C-alpha positions as CSV (number, residue, x, y, z in Angstrom):
1,X,16.3,31.4,-6.7
2,X,18.8,34.2,-6.4
3,X,18.6,35.2,-10.0
4,X,14.8,34.6,-10.6
5,X,14.7,37.3,-7.6
6,X,16.4,39.6,-9.6
7,X,14.4,39.2,-12.4
8,X,12.6,42.5,-13.7
9,X,8.9,42.6,-12.6
10,X,6.1,42.4,-15.6
11,X,6.0,45.7,-17.2
12,X,2.7,48.0,-15.7
13,X,0.4,47.7,-18.6
14,X,1.0,50.8,-20.5
15,X,-1.4,54.1,-19.7
16,X,-4.2,54.6,-22.5
17,X,-3.9,58.2,-23.6
18,X,-5.8,60.4,-21.7
19,X,-5.9,58.2,-18.9
20,X,-6.1,60.2,-15.5
21,X,-5.1,58.8,-11.9
22,X,-6.8,60.6,-8.4
23,X,-7.1,59.6,-5.0
24,X,-10.8,60.7,-2.8
25,X,-11.1,60.6,0.6
26,X,-13.6,58.8,1.6
27,X,-15.3,57.0,4.6
28,X,-11.6,57.9,6.6
29,X,-10.4,56.1,3.7
30,X,-7.9,57.5,0.7
31,X,-9.0,55.3,-2.8
32,X,-7.5,55.9,-5.8
33,X,-9.8,56.6,-8.8
34,X,-8.9,55.8,-12.5
35,X,-10.7,57.7,-15.7
36,X,-10.3,57.8,-19.1
37,X,-12.5,59.5,-21.4
38,X,-13.4,63.2,-21.2
39,X,-15.2,64.8,-18.0
40,X,-18.2,66.1,-20.3
41,X,-19.0,63.0,-21.3
42,X,-22.0,60.6,-20.4
43,X,-20.0,58.8,-17.5
44,X,-19.4,55.1,-16.8
45,X,-18.6,53.8,-13.0
46,X,-16.7,50.3,-12.8
47,X,-16.7,48.3,-9.9
48,X,-14.1,45.3,-10.1
49,X,-14.3,42.2,-8.6
50,X,-12.7,40.1,-4.9
51,X,-9.1,40.2,-5.7
52,X,-9.7,42.9,-8.9
53,X,-8.0,46.5,-9.5
54,X,-8.9,49.1,-11.6
55,X,-6.7,48.6,-14.4
56,X,-8.7,45.5,-15.2
57,X,-11.0,48.1,-17.0
58,X,-8.4,49.3,-19.6
59,X,-9.6,47.1,-22.8
60,X,-12.6,48.4,-22.3
61,X,-11.8,51.9,-21.5
62,X,-9.9,51.7,-24.9
63,X,-13.1,50.7,-26.9
64,X,-15.3,53.6,-24.9
65,X,-13.4,56.8,-24.1
66,X,-14.2,58.3,-27.3
67,X,-17.7,57.9,-25.8
68,X,-18.1,57.5,-23.1
69,X,-16.2,59.2,-19.5
70,X,-15.4,55.8,-17.1
71,X,-14.4,56.1,-13.8
72,X,-13.0,52.9,-11.9
73,X,-12.2,52.5,-8.1
74,X,-9.5,50.6,-6.6
75,X,-11.7,50.0,-3.9
76,X,-11.1,49.7,-0.2
77,X,-7.9,47.2,0.0
78,X,-7.0,46.7,-2.7
79,X,-4.4,48.1,-5.7
80,X,-3.0,51.7,-4.4
81,X,-5.7,52.7,-2.2
82,X,-5.9,52.2,1.7
83,X,-7.1,49.3,3.5
84,X,-9.4,48.6,6.3
85,X,-7.8,48.9,9.9
86,X,-11.1,46.9,11.0
87,X,-11.0,44.6,7.4
88,X,-14.6,45.7,6.9
89,X,-14.6,44.5,3.5
90,X,-18.6,43.8,3.4
91,X,-21.1,45.4,0.9
92,X,-22.2,48.0,3.3
93,X,-19.1,49.1,3.3
94,X,-18.3,49.0,-0.7
95,X,-21.7,50.8,-1.3
96,X,-21.2,53.6,1.4
97,X,-17.5,54.5,-0.7
98,X,-19.7,54.4,-4.0
99,X,-22.2,57.1,-2.4
100,X,-19.8,59.0,-1.5
101,X,-17.6,58.5,-4.5
102,X,-20.7,58.9,-6.8
103,X,-21.4,62.5,-4.4
104,X,-17.9,63.9,-4.5
105,X,-17.8,63.7,-8.7
106,X,-20.6,64.9,-8.6
107,X,-22.4,62.6,-10.9
108,X,-25.9,62.7,-11.6
109,X,-27.2,59.8,-14.6
110,X,-24.8,58.0,-14.8
111,X,-24.7,53.8,-15.8
112,X,-23.0,51.9,-12.9
113,X,-21.1,48.3,-14.3
114,X,-20.3,45.8,-11.5
115,X,-18.5,42.7,-12.0
116,X,-18.6,39.7,-9.2
117,X,-18.4,41.4,-5.7
118,X,-18.4,44.7,-7.7
119,X,-21.7,43.2,-9.2
120,X,-23.2,43.2,-5.7
121,X,-22.6,46.4,-5.0
122,X,-24.1,47.5,-8.2
123,X,-26.8,45.2,-7.3
124,X,-27.7,47.2,-3.9
125,X,-27.0,50.5,-5.2
126,X,-29.3,50.4,-7.8
127,X,-32.2,49.1,-6.1
128,X,-31.4,52.0,-3.5
129,X,-30.8,54.9,-5.8
130,X,-32.6,54.5,-9.8
131,X,-32.8,58.3,-10.0
132,X,-29.5,58.2,-10.1
133,X,-28.4,55.8,-12.7
134,X,-29.5,55.9,-16.4
135,X,-28.7,51.5,-16.5
136,X,-27.0,48.7,-14.7
137,X,-24.8,46.2,-16.0
138,X,-24.1,43.1,-14.1
139,X,-21.1,40.9,-15.4
140,X,-21.0,37.0,-13.9
141,X,-23.2,37.3,-10.7
142,X,-26.6,36.0,-9.2
143,X,-28.9,35.8,-5.9
144,X,-26.3,33.1,-4.5
145,X,-23.6,32.9,-6.3
146,X,-21.4,34.1,-3.5
147,X,-22.6,31.1,-1.0
148,X,-23.2,28.2,-2.7
149,X,-22.5,26.4,-5.9
150,X,-18.6,25.6,-7.5
151,X,-17.9,29.3,-8.1
152,X,-18.7,29.7,-4.2
153,X,-16.5,26.6,-3.6
154,X,-13.6,27.5,-6.2
155,X,-13.2,30.9,-4.4
156,X,-13.0,29.6,-1.1
157,X,-10.3,27.4,-1.9
158,X,-8.4,29.7,-3.4
159,X,-8.7,32.2,-0.4
160,X,-7.9,29.3,2.7
161,X,-4.9,28.1,-0.3
162,X,-3.8,31.9,-0.7
163,X,0.0,31.8,-0.2
164,X,1.3,35.0,2.2
165,X,4.6,35.7,-0.7
166,X,6.3,34.6,-3.7
167,X,10.0,34.4,-3.9
168,X,10.3,35.5,-7.7
169,X,8.3,36.9,-10.4
170,X,8.3,33.7,-12.0
171,X,6.5,32.2,-9.2
172,X,4.4,34.7,-9.0
173,X,3.1,34.8,-12.9
174,X,3.0,30.8,-12.3
175,X,0.4,31.2,-9.2
176,X,-1.7,33.3,-11.6
177,X,-1.5,31.3,-14.4
178,X,-2.6,28.2,-12.7
179,X,-5.4,30.6,-11.2
180,X,-6.4,31.9,-13.8
181,X,-5.8,29.3,-16.7
182,X,-8.4,31.4,-19.8
183,X,-6.5,34.3,-19.5
184,X,-4.6,35.3,-22.2
185,X,-0.7,36.4,-21.4
186,X,-1.8,39.9,-21.2
187,X,-4.2,39.8,-18.9
188,X,-2.0,37.5,-16.6
189,X,0.9,40.1,-16.7
190,X,-2.0,42.6,-16.2
191,X,-3.4,41.1,-12.8
192,X,0.3,40.4,-11.7
193,X,2.0,43.7,-12.0
194,X,-1.5,45.0,-10.6
195,X,-1.9,42.6,-7.9
196,X,1.5,42.5,-6.3
197,X,4.5,44.6,-4.8
198,X,8.1,43.7,-4.7
199,X,9.0,44.8,-1.2
200,X,12.6,46.3,-1.1
201,X,14.6,43.5,1.3
202,X,11.7,40.9,1.1
203,X,9.4,38.9,-1.1
204,X,7.1,39.8,-3.1
205,X,3.9,40.2,-1.4
206,X,-0.3,41.3,-2.3
207,X,-1.2,44.8,-2.9
208,X,-4.5,44.3,-1.7
209,X,-5.5,43.2,2.5
210,X,-5.2,39.4,2.1
211,X,-5.4,38.4,5.0
212,X,-8.7,40.9,5.6
213,X,-10.3,39.9,2.5
214,X,-9.5,36.1,3.4
215,X,-11.0,36.0,6.8
216,X,-14.3,38.2,5.3
217,X,-14.9,36.0,2.8
218,X,-13.9,32.2,4.2
219,X,-15.8,33.2,7.9
220,X,-18.4,36.2,7.4
221,X,-20.8,37.6,9.5
222,X,-24.2,36.1,8.2
223,X,-25.8,39.3,8.8
224,X,-24.2,41.3,6.6
225,X,-24.7,38.7,3.4
226,X,-27.1,40.3,1.4
227,X,-29.8,38.8,-0.2
228,X,-30.1,39.3,-3.4
229,X,-33.4,38.2,-4.4
230,X,-35.2,41.1,-2.4
231,X,-33.0,43.5,-4.4
232,X,-33.3,42.5,-7.6
233,X,-37.0,42.1,-7.6
234,X,-37.0,45.2,-7.2
235,X,-35.1,47.1,-9.9
236,X,-36.7,49.9,-12.3
237,X,-33.9,50.6,-14.4
238,X,-33.1,49.0,-17.7
239,X,-30.6,45.7,-16.4
240,X,-28.4,44.0,-18.2
241,X,-26.3,40.6,-17.5
242,X,-23.0,39.2,-18.5
243,X,-22.7,36.2,-18.2
244,X,-20.1,33.3,-19.1
245,X,-21.0,30.6,-21.0
246,X,-18.0,28.6,-19.3
247,X,-19.1,30.3,-15.9
248,X,-19.0,27.9,-12.2
249,X,-20.2,31.0,-10.4
250,X,-23.3,32.9,-12.7
251,X,-25.7,29.8,-13.3
252,X,-28.2,30.2,-16.5
253,X,-30.9,28.7,-14.5
254,X,-30.3,31.4,-12.0
255,X,-30.2,33.9,-14.3
256,X,-33.1,33.1,-16.2
257,X,-35.5,33.0,-12.9
258,X,-34.5,36.6,-12.6
259,X,-35.5,37.5,-15.9
260,X,-39.1,35.5,-15.0
261,X,-39.4,37.6,-12.2
262,X,-38.3,41.2,-13.4
263,X,-39.1,42.2,-17.0
264,X,-36.1,44.9,-16.6
265,X,-33.7,42.8,-16.8
266,X,-32.3,40.9,-19.9
267,X,-29.0,38.7,-20.1
268,X,-26.6,37.5,-22.7
269,X,-24.8,34.5,-22.4
270,X,-20.9,34.7,-24.1
271,X,-20.2,31.2,-25.0
272,X,-16.4,31.0,-24.5
273,X,-15.3,32.9,-21.4
274,X,-15.7,32.4,-17.9
275,X,-16.0,34.0,-15.1
276,X,-14.0,36.8,-16.3
277,X,-16.1,37.6,-19.2
278,X,-14.4,40.9,-19.6
279,X,-10.9,39.4,-19.8
280,X,-12.0,35.9,-21.7
281,X,-13.5,37.4,-24.3
282,X,-12.7,41.3,-24.5
283,X,-14.0,41.8,-28.1
284,X,-17.2,40.6,-27.4
285,X,-17.8,41.8,-23.9
286,X,-16.7,45.3,-25.6
287,X,-19.5,45.2,-27.9
288,X,-22.2,44.2,-25.9
289,X,-21.2,47.2,-23.3
290,X,-21.0,49.7,-26.1
291,X,-24.3,48.6,-27.6
292,X,-26.4,48.4,-24.4
293,X,-24.6,52.0,-23.5
294,X,-26.1,53.8,-27.2
295,X,-29.0,52.1,-26.8
296,X,-29.9,52.9,-23.4
297,X,-28.3,56.4,-23.8
298,X,-30.4,56.5,-26.6
299,X,-33.9,55.7,-25.1
300,X,-32.9,58.6,-22.0
301,X,-32.0,61.1,-25.1
302,X,-35.9,60.5,-26.5
303,X,-37.2,60.5,-23.3
304,X,-35.8,63.7,-22.3
305,X,-32.9,62.7,-19.9
306,X,-30.0,64.5,-19.5
307,X,-26.2,64.0,-20.7
308,X,-25.0,65.8,-18.3
309,X,-22.9,64.2,-15.2
């Protein structure tokens, strides 16, 4: 184990040309923001999932940064953002953070993309602020996904068995490989580097508030769980749902019910992807997002919408 502890960690993913990093003071917390693309381009705000991180969007940014300004947030309790001392990791808190960030950046019309937990926040933001959005993109989450089904059970089990720390980077990588077997080596290395940190004299620990997030996920306050069906019914902007064909989290039947209830929603299933479509099928995911963004931007332009963000 001594030799393993001396191993160098997986290298941090190379920063993309023009990648920018800043911190925003939001609701008493210091939150990290990563950006790609010129500030004068149409904006796309990106929200990661439960144990995600802003850097998870680098591959998408590599494809889109020449046409769009991409803005990704390390959500409270994750990455280099502050942990909430009160363990407030509920949708209303994430929503308030997003609202404050959008206001601080003076974004007018933008597209919002959210994966999993970030998708829940995105649904709710879109229902509250349709005038601010050009379009909405949801990656692999639907009403009920976080409450019932194989995916919800998997996540609860993962959180229940979450190791407190690791003795080596080899051990940490093996954990993520077992937890995310569909990811390629580059995505595993990125996840290890972005979700873990070495302590000066102790073990390798999480970059996120593992205990606070676990408490919220495993023993949530029922009064703060969002029923997404009324939210979905209220959407009045172009909405694309991208789900994985092998996903255990976003059932096709539920998504089809959403489409039958709201004509503003469309869906695409990526056959060879699971819950992490942007990792499992990055080229397909990028092409879908690029096409939808171009289409909605063109529609907004024809309708007299502004490109200014």
